[in-house]
N, C-alpha and C positions, 0 to 999 in steps of 0.2 A: 455373401456367398464366396467372394474371392478370398476371404480370410479363413475359410474352412479347409483344413488339411486332414485327410483321413488316411491312416496307414494300416496295412496288415503285412505280415511277413512275406517277403519274396524269397523264393528259392533259386539259387544259382549254383552252377557246377563248372569245374575245370578238370578235364581228364586228358591223359595222353595214352594212346594205344599203339603198341608195337606188335607186329606180326611177322614171323619168320617161317619160311617153308624149308623143308629138308633138302629140296632140290628144285631147280628151275622148272617152271611150267610154261609150255609153249602156247600161251593164250594171251591175246591182247588185253592190256590193262591189269594183268596179274603179275606181280613182281615177287622175287624171292624174299625181299624184305621191304616192309612199308612201315611208316610211322605217321601219326597225325595228332594234332591237338584239337580238342573239342571244347568250346565255350558254350554252355547251355545247349549242348548237342549240336552246335553249329561248327563246322570245320573251320579252323582259323589258320592252320599251317599243315604242310605235308612234306614227306620225304619218301623216296623209293630207291631201290638198289640200282636202277638204271640211270636215273639222272644224278643221283648222289648229291642232292642239294636241297637244303631246307628252304621252302618257298612259302610266301604268304597266300592265304586263300580268301582273305577279306581285305578290301581296299584300305580300311582304317589300320590294319596291321602293317600294310606296306608303307603307309604314310607316317605312322607314329613310331615304329620301331627302327632304330638306327641300323646302319649297314653292319656294324660289328656284331649286332644281335644275330643276324642271319649267318654271318661267317662263323661265329662261335657255335651257333646252333647246328650248322652243317657238320662241323668237326665232332660235336657231341653225338649226332645221329650216326656218323660213320663209325665212331667208337662202339656204339650200341649194336650196330650191324655186325661188327666183328664178334662182339660178345655173344650175340644170338647164334651166329654160325657155329661157334664152338659148342655152345650148350645144347643146341638141337642134336648134334652128334652124341654128346654125353648122355642125353636122355634116351636116345634111340638104343644105345648100347645097354643102358640100365634097364630099359624095358624089354630088351632082346627083340627089337623090331627089325624087320628086314629093310635094308637100305634101298631096295628097289621100290618100296611103297612110299607114298607121300605122307609126311607128318608135319604138324604145325605146332609151333610154340608161340604163345601170346603173353604179353604183359600189359596190364592196365593199372595206372596209378593216378590219383588226383584227389580232389576234395569237393565238398559241398558246403554251402553256407546258407544261413537265413538272415535276411536283412529286414529290420523293422525301423522305419524312419532312418536315422543316421547310425543306428546300432547294428553292427555286423557280428553275427554269432556263428562260430564253427559248428557245423552239423555232423559231418562224418568224413572220414578219410578212407580211401580204398587203395590197397597195394596188393595185387594178386596176379598169379601166373596160372595159365591153363595149358594143357598139352592135349592135342587132338580133340579140342572142344570140351574137355573135361577139366574140372577144377583140380589143380595140382598143389598150389601153395598160396597162402594168403597171410597178410599181416594183421594181427589183432591189435588195433590201436590202443584200446583200453589197457590191455595187459602187457603191451610192448613186447610181444613175442610172435613167432611164426607158427602157423597152424598147417599141418600136413593133411591134405584131403585124401591122399593115397599113401600106401606104404612106401612107394618108390620116392616119395618126397621127404621121408624121414631123415635121410643123410643130409639133405640140404638144410632142413630145419635145425638139426643139431649143430651143423657148421655155422650157420648164421646167428643162432641164439647164443653161441659161445663167444660172440663178440658184442658185448652189451653196448659199446659206444655206437656201433652201427645201427642197432635197434633204436637207440636214443635219437640218432639223427633222423631215421625214417619217421619216427613219431613227430619230431620237430618240423620236418619238411611238410608232412600232411596237415598239421594243425596251424602252422605259422607261414612258412615260405610259400606254400601253394596258395593259401588264402590271400597273401599279399599280391601275388601275381594275378589271381582271379579278380581282385578288386581293381588292380591297375588296368587289366584288359577291359573290364566292364566300364570303367570310366572312359576309356577311349571309344568303346563301342557305343556308349550312350550318346556321345556327341553326334554320331551318325544317326542314331535312332530318333533323337529329338528333332532332327531336321528332316526325318522321313515323312512319308505320306501316312495319313490315318488309315486304319483298316477299312476295307470295303464291306458294307453291311447290307444284307439283303434279307427280305422276308418273303416267303412264298408258301403255297399250300397246294395240296392235292387230296383227292378222295382217300379215305382210310381203306385199307385192304380188308380189315376185320369188320368194319361197320360202315356201310355205305351212307349212313345218315350223318356221318361226322367227317371233318376235315383234319388232315395232318398238317399242322402249322409248323413251319421250320424257320429258324433264324440262323443265318450263316454270316460269320465274320471271316474275312480272308485277306491275305496280303500283309499281315502284321509280323513284326520281328520279336516282340516280347511274348514269351510263353506264359507269362502271368496275366495275360489279357482275360478280363472277366466278361462273361456273357450270360444273360438270363432272359427268360420270357416273362412279361408282366401282364397282369390283368388289372385294369383300373389303377395303373401306376404302382401296383403291389406285386413283388416278385413271387412267382409260383414256387412251391417247395421243390427242391431238387429231385426228390423221389418221384415226382410226377412228370419229370422231363426225361427224355432219352437223349444221351449225348454221345457223339463220336469220339470225344476227347480231342486233345490237340494233335493235329496231323501236319506233316510237312508238305509244302508245295514244291514245285520243281525249281523255284528261284530262291530257295533258302528262306522263304517266309513261311508262315504257318496259317492254318485255318482251323476253325472250330464251328461246329453246328450243333444245335439242340432243337428238339421237336416235342410237340405235345398234341394230343388229339382233342379237338374242340367241337362244340356244336356249331353248325354253319351260321346260325343267327348270332353267334357271339363274336365273330371274327373282328368286328370293328372295335371291340373292347380290349384287344391285345396289342402289345408292342414288343419290340426287341430292344434290349438295353445292353450297351457295350461300354465298358470302362477300361482305361489303360493309363498307366502312370505317365506316359509321354504326352497325353492329351490334356488340354485345359479343362475338359469336362466330358461327360458321357455323350455317346452317340445314340440317338433314339430313332428307331424306324417304326412308325405305326403301320399296322396293317392297312394297306390301301393308300398310304401317303409317303412322301419323301422323307428321308432322314434329315435331321437338323442338328446343329451344334449349340452349345449353351449360349454363345454370344448372340444367337438369333432368337433366343427365347424371351417372351414377355415376362417382366418381373412380377406381374400380378398373377401369373399362372400358379395356382396352388399345387398342381401336379408337379411342376418343376421344383418348387421349394421342397416338396416332399422327397423328390429324387435326391436332392443334395443333403438334406438333414436327417432323413429317416430311412428311405428305401435302401440306401447303400449299406447301412449298418445291418439291416435285416438280411440283405443279400449275402453279406460276409458270413453270417452265421449259417445260412442255408447252403452256401456253396463251399465244398471242401477245398477248392483250388484258391489259394491266397492271391491277392493282388493289391496294388496300391493305387488309389485314385488321387491325383493331384489337381487342384483347381488352378494351379499355375505351374509353369514349367520350373520346375525346380532346377635295356642295356645288355643283359645276356639272357640266354634261354633259361627258363626255370630249371633249376638243378634237380635231376632225378635222384632218387635215393641211392642209385648206383654211383653217383658222382658227387660226393659231399663237398660242400663249400669250405668247410673248415679243414683243409688238407693238412694243416700243421698237426692236427690231432690224430689224423688217420693216415700218416705216411706209410704205415705198415701195409695198407691195402694197395700201394703202388705195385707191389709184387704180383697183384692179381689183375694184370692187364689194366685197361682204362676203367673197367667196371669194378668198383670197390667192394662189391659183394663177392667177387670171385666167381668161380664156376659153380654150377648147380651140383 
């Protein structure tokens, strides 16, 4: 059993989001400019126009990233804040909007990957701008050109597309540099997650609202960090088809962990034949909670249990095909801020853009 390693593709993402308001808002916690980094939708750093300092939001970020990373990151965020202040005004004039009204300019860029075993594959890159909540301009990674969502974005598209080296950099950042940072951050994060607690798994039931002769059996896993955690409900050690289950999907908890629950309606006399099966790549094996019994771990399972052998060698493969959410089951535990496309690292090749403030794309 310990020699069996089963893998399916894991999906991971790294995004940076910048938000600028056209004027201050006198509300607590709302700043004229904010920026944040998100690793797998979990905040890892932040910056706002009041504190004007890039700060870690995860303990592993604080421990692993050197002081100069935060110092250079702070300067980069300050530069972007100035760029946004200028361009919010430009867009307001272009749109002929009243300065007395509140307007919002946002920028999101980053990448997503798929990991299968030791192989990491670039999935997609996103570099997009929005104005007042509507799509404004986005980068087509495949064609290496900008796409204007509205007529007001056409001048910007033409200006940026006329500088091919900038578009080449943007594509390279999304497909290579961003992926490198994503992998680095995940490596640091995984050290924490591997030492974390396993998810709490609960099974409970209540009368069905639609049919009083049936029970609604629910499996809940909560307190986990990995969004690729796999959960299913089984009958006689065999996973039920996903189309028979009702799922909430992955949802966030208040403490930056996640939860997932799935339910199925069953006959009351069948309840002893069902269990909840949870697998995660940071665990040595699955967690199983039988209806009416405590959950247990693989190290506690008797070797002669045919059901357990079926779990390891058969049931998981079936589950992967039934469940659209990929995961990996492991039987044993296995310098500077990322440069935004506005700040190319190969400055020798793009010295021309120094004339456009600190943001090499220049104004919108």
